[in-house]
Structures are given as C-alpha cells and as structure tokens.
N, C-alpha and C positions, 0 to 999 in steps of 0.2 A: 289628417287622414293619409295613410300611406299611398293610396292610388293617385293622390295629387301631388306626389313627390316630384320635385323638378328634375331629378335624375331620370325619370321615365319619359320626360317630354322629348328628347332626341329620338328615342325609339318610336313614340307615337308620331312624330314628324315623319320619320322614315317610313312608317306604316302607311301613312296618308299618301306620301310620295310614291310608294309602291302601288297603291290603288290607282293614282294618277296615271302611272306608268302603264299599268295593265289595261287602263281605259284607252289610253292613246294607242297602245299596240293593237287591241282588239276592236276598238270603237264602241265598246259597251262593257258594262259590268253586270253581274248577275245579282239580283236582289235576293238576299239570304232568307227572306221570308216567303216570298212568292215564286221564286225560281225564274221570274221573268227577266228579260234583258232591260237594262236602263241605258238608253242612248244619249241622254242629256246629262253631262257631269254636274251641272248645277242641280240636279234632282237627286243626287247621291248624298246620302248622310253616312258618315263613318262612324261606326259604333265600336268602341273598344271594350272588349270583355275581358276582364282581369282573370288570368290564369293562375298567377302567383302574384307575390307582392312586387315582383320586379318584371313580370312578363305579361303582355296583353296580346289578344287575338283581335285584330282589326276586321270588321266585317262591313260590307257595303249593303245598304238597304235604301229602297226608294223612300224619298221624303214622306210620302203619303202613308207609308207603313212603319215608320221609325218608332212611333209611339207603341204600337202593337207588338212590334218585335221585342223592344225593350221590356215591355210588361211580360210577355212570354218567357224571356230570359229570366226575369226576376221571380217569376212563378215557378219556374222549373228549379231554381235554387232553393226556393222556399220548400218546395215539395221534396227536394233532395235531402233536406236535413230532417 
C-alpha cells in the first residue's frame, strides 16, 4: 500500500514533532473533533490523513475521540465518491 511507503515516514515523524513543538509552545493542542483544548500530551492521538500519495495532513485528536474522528473522516470520503 502506498500510504505505508517508508519514504513518507520522515514526513510523518516531522509532522508528529511539529505537533509536539506546538504543544510545548502553547501548553495545549486543539482536538480536531471537539475543538476543546488538550492539556495532556499523552492523551493526544496524531491522525495522518492522506492528501496525496506523498503528502499527509497530521491532526491532533483527544484519545477518547480518535475512533469517532477516524470514522467521520472515512464516512465523508465514502460520501464524497
């Protein structure tokens, strides 16, 4: 599968480091599902949404909402086609 291509891993690591940097700078990240602030980095799930075969968008979601967020993303893609 193309999205598991090892060439994308450095960009994904950079995306995760960028989330960590934003967290350290602000002291929180915003959950992409609820819009609420997440103050505990251990409760953040990084979800990589593929935009193209070589480009992902990394999104921070609270661990309690990660499954719901992923299902909504997949549902919207399904409805898009």
